[in-house]
C-alpha positions as a Python dict, from the first residue, in 0.01 Angstrom:
ca = {
    (1, 'M'): (0, 0, 0),
    (2, 'T'): (112, 205, -310),
    (3, 'C'): (-139, 10, -486),
    (4, 'K'): (-418, 32, -229),
    (5, 'R'): (-347, 408, -248),
    (6, 'S'): (-350, 430, -606),
    (7, 'W'): (-682, 226, -639),
    (8, 'K'): (-843, 490, -419),
    (9, 'L'): (-699, 783, -593),
    (10, 'G'): (-828, 639, -913),
    (11, 'S'): (-1187, 556, -775),
    (12, 'S'): (-1208, 905, -623),
    (13, 'K'): (-1114, 1066, -956),
    (14, 'K'): (-1376, 857, -1143),
    (15, 'K'): (-1631, 960, -872),
    (16, 'T'): (-1544, 1339, -967),
    (17, 'N'): (-1589, 1292, -1357),
    (18, 'K'): (-1902, 1109, -1285),
    (19, 'N'): (-2001, 1418, -1065),
    (20, 'K'): (-1886, 1663, -1338),
    (21, 'K'): (-2112, 1474, -1602),
    (22, 'K'): (-2403, 1471, -1374),
    (23, 'K'): (-2366, 1850, -1334),
    (24, 'K'): (-2335, 1911, -1706),
    (25, 'T'): (-2640, 1681, -1748),
    (26, 'K'): (-2854, 1866, -1537),
    (27, 'K'): (-2784, 2218, -1685),
    (28, 'Q'): (-2916, 2085, -2058),
    (29, 'T'): (-3261, 2155, -2119),
    (30, 'L'): (-3474, 2184, -2458),
    (31, 'L'): (-3442, 2550, -2427),
    (32, 'D'): (-3055, 2495, -2503),
    (33, 'L'): (-3122, 2342, -2844),
    (34, 'P'): (-3059, 2551, -3182),
    (35, 'S'): (-3355, 2701, -3299),
    (36, 'D'): (-3369, 2495, -3615),
    (37, 'L'): (-3375, 2171, -3390),
    (38, 'L'): (-3610, 2332, -3142),
    (39, 'N'): (-3864, 2403, -3422),
    (40, 'L'): (-3809, 2044, -3556),
    (41, 'V'): (-3895, 1895, -3220),
    (42, 'I'): (-4198, 2115, -3155),
    (43, 'S'): (-4341, 2040, -3496),
    (44, 'F'): (-4409, 1679, -3410),
    (45, 'L'): (-4650, 1791, -3167),
    (46, 'P'): (-5045, 1760, -3212),
    (47, 'L'): (-5211, 2084, -3228),
    (48, 'K'): (-5333, 2056, -2885),
    (49, 'D'): (-4974, 1982, -2717),
    (50, 'N'): (-4842, 2244, -2923),
    (51, 'I'): (-5076, 2496, -2762),
    (52, 'H'): (-5020, 2388, -2422),
    (53, 'A'): (-4641, 2405, -2463),
    (54, 'S'): (-4650, 2771, -2597),
    (55, 'T'): (-4769, 2870, -2266),
    (56, 'V'): (-4448, 2778, -2083),
    (57, 'C'): (-4254, 3051, -2165),
    (58, 'K'): (-4145, 3316, -2441),
    (59, 'T'): (-3902, 3097, -2642),
    (60, 'L'): (-4135, 2805, -2657),
    (61, 'H'): (-4418, 3037, -2737),
    (62, 'E'): (-4213, 3181, -3056),
    (63, 'A'): (-4131, 2807, -3162),
    (64, 'C'): (-4480, 2659, -3119),
    (65, 'V'): (-4668, 2973, -3315),
    (66, 'S'): (-4376, 2922, -3592),
    (67, 'V'): (-4451, 2565, -3650),
    (68, 'R'): (-4802, 2550, -3582),
    (69, 'V'): (-5035, 2413, -3866),
    (70, 'P'): (-5411, 2465, -3807),
    (71, 'D'): (-5623, 2161, -3925),
    (72, 'T'): (-5760, 2161, -4247),
    (73, 'S'): (-6125, 2218, -4283),
    (74, 'P'): (-6292, 1935, -4461),
    (75, 'W'): (-6494, 1956, -4761),
    (76, 'L'): (-6884, 1921, -4824),
    (77, 'I'): (-6974, 1655, -5069),
    (78, 'H'): (-7333, 1696, -5257),
    (79, 'F'): (-7476, 1414, -5439),
    (80, 'S'): (-7713, 1398, -5720),
    (81, 'R'): (-8015, 1177, -5709),
    (82, 'T'): (-8002, 1079, -6066),
    (83, 'D'): (-7668, 1090, -6273),
    (84, 'G'): (-7368, 1027, -6002),
    (85, 'S'): (-7241, 1349, -5996),
    (86, 'H'): (-7071, 1444, -5710),
    (87, 'E'): (-7018, 1848, -5619),
    (88, 'L'): (-6739, 1883, -5383),
    (89, 'Y'): (-6744, 2240, -5179),
    (90, 'D'): (-6446, 2377, -4994),
    (91, 'P'): (-6557, 2614, -4729),
    (92, 'S'): (-6201, 2784, -4659),
    (93, 'T'): (-6174, 2915, -5011),
    (94, 'Q'): (-6553, 2904, -5109),
    (95, 'K'): (-6465, 2708, -5428),
    (96, 'T'): (-6662, 2399, -5578),
    (97, 'H'): (-6521, 2117, -5788),
    (98, 'N'): (-6697, 1834, -5962),
    (99, 'L'): (-6661, 1471, -5982),
    (100, 'S'): (-6857, 1207, -6164),
    (101, 'F'): (-6940, 852, -6053),
    (102, 'P'): (-7202, 749, -6315),
    (103, 'E'): (-7188, 381, -6233),
    (104, 'L'): (-7264, 450, -5861),
    (105, 'S'): (-7577, 672, -5933),
    (106, 'D'): (-7789, 392, -5743),
    (107, 'Y'): (-7583, 417, -5438),
    (108, 'R'): (-7661, 650, -5145),
    (109, 'V'): (-7362, 737, -4893),
    (110, 'C'): (-7379, 600, -4523),
    (111, 'Y'): (-7092, 728, -4358),
    (112, 'S'): (-6753, 921, -4390),
    (113, 'R'): (-6422, 893, -4227),
    (114, 'E'): (-6077, 969, -4297),
    (115, 'G'): (-6159, 1071, -4629),
    (116, 'W'): (-6328, 766, -4719),
    (117, 'L'): (-6720, 725, -4796),
    (118, 'L'): (-6908, 428, -4722),
    (119, 'M'): (-7170, 388, -5023),
    (120, 'Y'): (-7482, 142, -5010),
    (121, 'N'): (-7703, 4, -5310),
    (122, 'A'): (-8037, -33, -5179),
    (123, 'N'): (-8133, -272, -5507),
    (124, 'T'): (-7847, -474, -5484),
    (125, 'F'): (-7779, -486, -5091),
    (126, 'Q'): (-7406, -386, -5203),
    (127, 'L'): (-7182, -201, -4975),
    (128, 'L'): (-6843, -36, -5068),
    (129, 'F'): (-6596, 171, -4959),
    (130, 'L'): (-6517, 477, -5195),
    (131, 'N'): (-6218, 723, -5215),
    (132, 'P'): (-6367, 993, -5405),
    (133, 'F'): (-6028, 1158, -5459),
    (134, 'T'): (-5816, 844, -5556),
    (135, 'R'): (-6122, 692, -5728),
    (136, 'E'): (-6040, 364, -5512),
    (137, 'R'): (-6301, 121, -5423),
    (138, 'I'): (-6318, -189, -5136),
    (139, 'P'): (-6626, -418, -5180),
    (140, 'L'): (-6770, -560, -4897),
    (141, 'P'): (-7022, -800, -4820),
    (142, 'P'): (-7391, -752, -4897),
    (143, 'H'): (-7626, -639, -4627),
    (144, 'W'): (-7980, -510, -4627),
    (145, 'M'): (-8022, -175, -4467),
    (146, 'A'): (-8358, 26, -4367),
    (147, 'Y'): (-8377, 364, -4480),
    (148, 'D'): (-8330, 510, -4167),
    (149, 'Q'): (-8047, 288, -4050),
    (150, 'R'): (-7739, 399, -3987),
    (151, 'M'): (-7395, 263, -4012),
    (152, 'A'): (-7039, 371, -3923),
    (153, 'F'): (-6658, 240, -3955),
    (154, 'S'): (-6390, 298, -3708),
    (155, 'C'): (-6103, 405, -3926),
    (156, 'A'): (-5984, 408, -4288),
    (157, 'P'): (-6048, 51, -4453),
    (158, 'T'): (-5686, 44, -4556),
    (159, 'S'): (-5609, -23, -4202),
    (160, 'T'): (-5608, -379, -4040),
    (161, 'T'): (-5824, -257, -3752),
    (162, 'C'): (-6139, -104, -3958),
    (163, 'L'): (-6437, -225, -3804),
    (164, 'L'): (-6799, -168, -3967),
    (165, 'F'): (-7117, -146, -3702),
    (166, 'T'): (-7446, -90, -3743),
    (167, 'V'): (-7783, -117, -3512),
    (168, 'T'): (-7997, -349, -3740),
    (169, 'N'): (-8318, -399, -3537),
    (170, 'V'): (-8445, -240, -3236),
    (171, 'N'): (-8775, -392, -3032),
    (172, 'T'): (-8926, -359, -2684),
    (173, 'S'): (-8729, -675, -2585),
    (174, 'N'): (-8407, -662, -2799),
    (175, 'I'): (-8160, -475, -2989),
    (176, 'T'): (-7963, -627, -3236),
    (177, 'V'): (-7627, -506, -3377),
    (178, 'K'): (-7366, -612, -3666),
    (179, 'T'): (-7021, -557, -3702),
    (180, 'C'): (-6792, -672, -3970),
    (181, 'C'): (-6410, -643, -4037),
    (182, 'P'): (-6339, -567, -4411),
    (183, 'N'): (-5983, -711, -4397),
    (184, 'A'): (-6045, -1026, -4205),
    (185, 'A'): (-6313, -1289, -4279),
    (186, 'Q'): (-6570, -999, -4421),
    (187, 'E'): (-6832, -1162, -4239),
    (188, 'W'): (-7099, -1028, -4034),
    (189, 'K'): (-7129, -1089, -3692),
    (190, 'T'): (-7433, -1050, -3478),
    (191, 'F'): (-7493, -936, -3111),
    (192, 'V'): (-7827, -927, -2956),
    (193, 'F'): (-7848, -735, -2652),
    (194, 'K'): (-8170, -690, -2405),
    (195, 'N'): (-8347, -352, -2446),
    (196, 'R'): (-8264, -129, -2167),
    (197, 'L'): (-8347, 195, -2338),
    (198, 'P'): (-8631, 430, -2166),
    (199, 'G'): (-8929, 492, -2357),
    (200, 'S'): (-9129, 269, -2610),
    (201, 'Y'): (-8987, 352, -2956),
    (202, 'H'): (-8615, 438, -3068),
    (203, 'T'): (-8425, 493, -3362),
    (204, 'F'): (-8062, 553, -3399),
    (205, 'E'): (-7992, 898, -3558),
    (206, 'Q'): (-7616, 918, -3502),
    (207, 'I'): (-7307, 687, -3451),
    (208, 'V'): (-6946, 810, -3360),
    (209, 'F'): (-6620, 605, -3278),
    (210, 'S'): (-6386, 706, -3019),
    (211, 'N'): (-6190, 574, -2743),
    (212, 'G'): (-6245, 240, -2872),
    (213, 'V'): (-6617, 223, -2872),
    (214, 'F'): (-6921, 323, -3085),
    (215, 'Y'): (-7150, 615, -2897),
    (216, 'C'): (-7491, 570, -3076),
    (217, 'L'): (-7732, 848, -3038),
    (218, 'T'): (-8121, 773, -3063),
    (219, 'N'): (-8432, 1004, -3158),
    (220, 'M'): (-8496, 1042, -2780),
    (221, 'G'): (-8170, 1177, -2694),
    (222, 'C'): (-8047, 859, -2518),
    (223, 'V'): (-7681, 746, -2591),
    (224, 'T'): (-7553, 406, -2567),
    (225, 'I'): (-7224, 243, -2623),
    (226, 'F'): (-7102, -77, -2780),
    (227, 'D'): (-6743, -208, -2725),
    (228, 'P'): (-6622, -430, -2974),
    (229, 'C'): (-6303, -587, -2737),
    (230, 'L'): (-6575, -675, -2457),
    (231, 'E'): (-6871, -728, -2670),
    (232, 'S'): (-7089, -526, -2472),
    (233, 'W'): (-7397, -300, -2498),
    (234, 'N'): (-7434, -28, -2207),
    (235, 'V'): (-7710, 252, -2199),
    (236, 'L'): (-7550, 585, -2057),
    (237, 'P'): (-7731, 691, -1742),
    (238, 'G'): (-7751, 1057, -1858),
    (239, 'R'): (-7954, 1225, -2084),
    (240, 'T'): (-7966, 1570, -2252),
    (241, 'R'): (-8266, 1814, -2244),
    (242, 'K'): (-8446, 1762, -2538),
    (243, 'D'): (-8762, 1983, -2609),
    (244, 'E'): (-8944, 1745, -2882),
    (245, 'G'): (-9186, 2025, -2960),
    (246, 'R'): (-8890, 2279, -3058),
    (247, 'S'): (-8609, 2047, -3194),
    (248, 'N'): (-8513, 2050, -3530),
    (249, 'G'): (-8238, 1761, -3524),
    (250, 'C'): (-7946, 1679, -3339),
    (251, 'F'): (-7560, 1601, -3430),
    (252, 'M'): (-7307, 1418, -3239),
    (253, 'T'): (-6922, 1456, -3298),
    (254, 'E'): (-6574, 1364, -3134),
    (255, 'H'): (-6252, 1571, -3055),
    (256, 'Q'): (-5973, 1380, -2897),
    (257, 'G'): (-6183, 1174, -2705),
    (258, 'K'): (-6440, 1413, -2604),
    (259, 'I'): (-6798, 1367, -2720),
    (260, 'F'): (-7035, 1668, -2821),
    (261, 'L'): (-7409, 1691, -2883),
    (262, 'I'): (-7579, 1972, -3100),
    (263, 'Y'): (-7934, 2011, -3102),
    (264, 'M'): (-8111, 2247, -3367),
    (265, 'Y'): (-8416, 2418, -3269),
    (266, 'R'): (-8655, 2595, -3501),
    (267, 'F'): (-8719, 2928, -3297),
    (268, 'M'): (-8405, 2959, -3060),
    (269, 'S'): (-8018, 2896, -3107),
    (270, 'P'): (-7852, 2546, -3124),
    (271, 'T'): (-7754, 2426, -2769),
    (272, 'V'): (-7415, 2215, -2740),
    (273, 'H'): (-7361, 1959, -2463),
    (274, 'R'): (-7028, 1770, -2362),
    (275, 'L'): (-7031, 1453, -2208),
    (276, 'D'): (-6821, 1436, -1865),
    (277, 'H'): (-6672, 1092, -1855),
    (278, 'T'): (-6643, 1073, -1513),
    (279, 'S'): (-7008, 1109, -1407),
    (280, 'W'): (-7144, 1028, -1721),
    (281, 'E'): (-7354, 1344, -1745),
    (282, 'W'): (-7426, 1572, -2019),
    (283, 'T'): (-7325, 1954, -1956),
    (284, 'E'): (-7414, 2255, -2171),
    (285, 'R'): (-7133, 2434, -2317),
    (286, 'R'): (-7123, 2804, -2390),
    (287, 'T'): (-6811, 2763, -2552),
    (288, 'L'): (-6631, 2501, -2786),
    (289, 'G'): (-6304, 2578, -2658),
    (290, 'G'): (-6195, 2747, -2993),
    (291, 'L'): (-6341, 2423, -3193),
    (292, 'T'): (-6525, 2405, -3515),
    (293, 'I'): (-6781, 2137, -3562),
    (294, 'Y'): (-6891, 2054, -3952),
    (295, 'A'): (-7218, 1913, -3895),
    (296, 'S'): (-7395, 1711, -4117),
    (297, 'A'): (-7692, 1393, -4066),
    (298, 'L'): (-7495, 1107, -4109),
    (299, 'S'): (-7136, 1227, -3939),
    (300, 'C'): (-6933, 1516, -3850),
    (301, 'E'): (-6606, 1637, -3871),
    (302, 'T'): (-6444, 1872, -3591),
    (303, 'R'): (-6130, 2087, -3637),
    (304, 'A'): (-5891, 2296, -3384),
    (305, 'G'): (-5720, 2598, -3490),
    (306, 'Q'): (-5958, 2762, -3739),
    (307, 'S'): (-5937, 3118, -3786),
    (308, 'G'): (-6189, 3393, -3815),
    (309, 'I'): (-6541, 3362, -3817),
    (310, 'Q'): (-6493, 2950, -3822),
    (311, 'E'): (-6336, 2925, -3478),
    (312, 'D'): (-6571, 2819, -3191),
    (313, 'S'): (-6861, 2772, -3473),
    (314, 'L'): (-7099, 2557, -3599),
    (315, 'C'): (-7101, 2499, -3950),
    (316, 'L'): (-7403, 2406, -4126),
    (317, 'S'): (-7476, 2345, -4535),
    (318, 'V'): (-7774, 2548, -4695),
    (319, 'F'): (-7928, 2663, -4985),
    (320, 'R'): (-7895, 3027, -5080),
    (321, 'G'): (-8044, 3142, -5386),
    (322, 'F'): (-7940, 2831, -5609),
    (323, 'K'): (-7622, 2791, -5497),
    (324, 'R'): (-7514, 2543, -5214),
    (325, 'T'): (-7288, 2702, -4952),
    (326, 'C'): (-7227, 2697, -4585),
    (327, 'I'): (-7306, 2931, -4282),
    (328, 'Y'): (-7146, 2928, -3943),
    (329, 'H'): (-7289, 3001, -3604),
    (330, 'K'): (-7078, 3108, -3292),
    (331, 'V'): (-7161, 2909, -3031),
    (332, 'G'): (-7299, 3104, -2700),
    (333, 'E'): (-7446, 3383, -2947),
    (334, 'E'): (-7814, 3478, -3011),
    (335, 'S'): (-7838, 3381, -3383),
    (336, 'V'): (-8152, 3311, -3627),
    (337, 'I'): (-7966, 3024, -3790),
    (338, 'S'): (-8249, 2819, -3717),
    (339, 'F'): (-8455, 3020, -3982),
    (340, 'K'): (-8167, 2980, -4253),
    (341, 'W'): (-8123, 2611, -4178),
    (342, 'K'): (-8360, 2315, -4269),
    (343, 'K'): (-8345, 1954, -4195),
    (344, 'L'): (-8335, 1827, -4523),
    (345, 'D'): (-8254, 1480, -4726),
    (346, 'P'): (-7969, 1316, -4486),
    (347, 'Y'): (-7846, 1153, -4745),
    (348, 'G'): (-7770, 1481, -4978),
    (349, 'N'): (-7455, 1557, -4842),
    (350, 'I'): (-7193, 1503, -4601),
    (351, 'W'): (-6842, 1630, -4488),
    (352, 'I'): (-6541, 1453, -4607),
    (353, 'M'): (-6146, 1494, -4528),
    (354, 'P'): (-5962, 1598, -4834),
    (355, 'P'): (-5624, 1474, -4906),
    (356, 'L'): (-5330, 1630, -4749),
    (357, 'N'): (-5141, 1700, -5098),
    (358, 'L'): (-5436, 1907, -5286),
    (359, 'L'): (-5211, 1890, -5587),
    (360, 'D'): (-5274, 1517, -5631),
    (361, 'L'): (-5670, 1568, -5681),
    (362, 'P'): (-5830, 1483, -6022),
    (363, 'F'): (-5953, 1819, -6082),
    (364, 'A'): (-5650, 2041, -5938),
}
């Protein structure tokens, strides 16, 4: 009996200790951390999550604001048509830097992503990736491209998942697309799909990679999706309103999975549309939700947390006098931006993401 009673008492004691531990655990929260540890945890949050967390309470608001770092604005790179010189413009400081690549004077730019440029030589059909900041190059298998043909890649070519994509041919019956993985066999893979686009003539003006697929915008305002995993091609049912008589260009970009279209007009302010992934319809937006869209003909960059005039704006490259610079248009406000901006050579400039450590730049 004694042993049995001792076992029961011991068992009861263990249960009591467990209950005390549970109570202590329930009382501990993130707010109980020392301020330095709390700031360290918050610093790992993406900007969007940081903003959401800052609305919970005063303590989290102070911690989020103290470690919040806005996205660095991209730089605009201009290309010379003759001598291979590149001019880099930083809109945040309004400073200009120069780089020279005389051996690439016959190349034109095709796309930009994560600090890399995709370059093409129309004489030799040679393609290569170029990092203008480190001068690193990655050759690609040759591929003939028409002047108005667009090409994009999914991520930095240093990644094993990088994939090149282009639409090579569009006729009344079929659409032909090609892909290439630069870190694998380096061979172009061809896909032929039935042409289900409405109308008779389409060219592709913009390509954006997001959510694991390539979104392709045509000159008629239609958007198609190529899924490299499913090897499928689909036309979105919804189409944005586009006035052909007044339209002066279109841009497509993405931010955290959201797809945006921006239409430019000759005698009215630009219009912004966002894709609803539930209904696959385009809805016009009066605000960008604090985003800044840096637009160019071949690819665009989108940033959150920009300050001042840059916030909730569309940034475009213009010539002012003899100087290349940028103008900002606040979305939702009336503006004469269309008179200042003109659709010029699509291969003349493109936005590029600068390296995180600016001290490593060749001209710093």
